[in-house]
N, C-alpha and C positions, 0 to 999 in steps of 0.2 A: 526481438523481444520488445514489448512496449516500454519497459523501464528505461531502455537506452534512449528512447525518444521523449520521455516525459521530462518536464522541467523539474529542477530541485524545488523544495519548498521556498527557499530564499528567492529563487527566480520567479516563482509564481506570485509571491507576495509583492515583490518589486513591480512586476507587470500589472498587478491589480491596483497598486497604489498609483502608478503612472496613468492607468486608465480611469482613475477617479472612482473606483469601486469602494464601497464602504464596508462590505463584508464578502466572504467566500463561504462555500459549503464544503465541509470536510467530512468524509465518511469512509468506513472500511468494513470489510467482512472477511471471513475465512471460507475459502472454497475447498470443500472436502476432496481429498485424494488418498489413494492407497498405493500410489506408485513411486513415492519419493521417500528417501531416508538418508539423513546426513547426521552423523554423530557430532555433537558440539564439544567444546573444550572440557566440559564436565561429564561427558559420556551420554547425556540425554539427547534424544533425537530432536533436531532443530525443526523438523516438519510436524512434530506432535504438539498439539495445543492442549495444555492442561485445563484451560478454561472450557473448551468445547469437548474434551475427552476423545479426540480423534485427530488423524493427520490432515493437514491442509496447507494451502498457500494463502498468504496474507495479501489481500488486494486493497489498496488505498486509493481513494478518489478525491480530488479537489476540483471544484468547479465554481464559476462565477454565476450569479443569478441569471437565469434565462439562457444559459449557454451550455453546450455539450461539455462533459467533464474531460479533464486530462487524466489519464489512467497511469497508475504506477503499480505494476505487478512486482511487489517487493520480494517475493520468494517465501522462504520458510515461515512458519507460524511464529517462530521466535527470531527476533533480529540478531 
């Protein structure tokens, strides 16, 4: 899974600072799916996005200007 290979936010920020970068690009989206379901502690499905009104996986991307992004497939819509 990509998440295991992706740096943590702290590692990405430290590397960016050491490389002399002044800013990073951070973005994310919900990828729709109907194949996952995990009940959370309050009984609500963790893969259900209330904002988007459907099931999906949360994908977060952080990248340096002019470089390919490091991907973090975070998992359920709700952390």
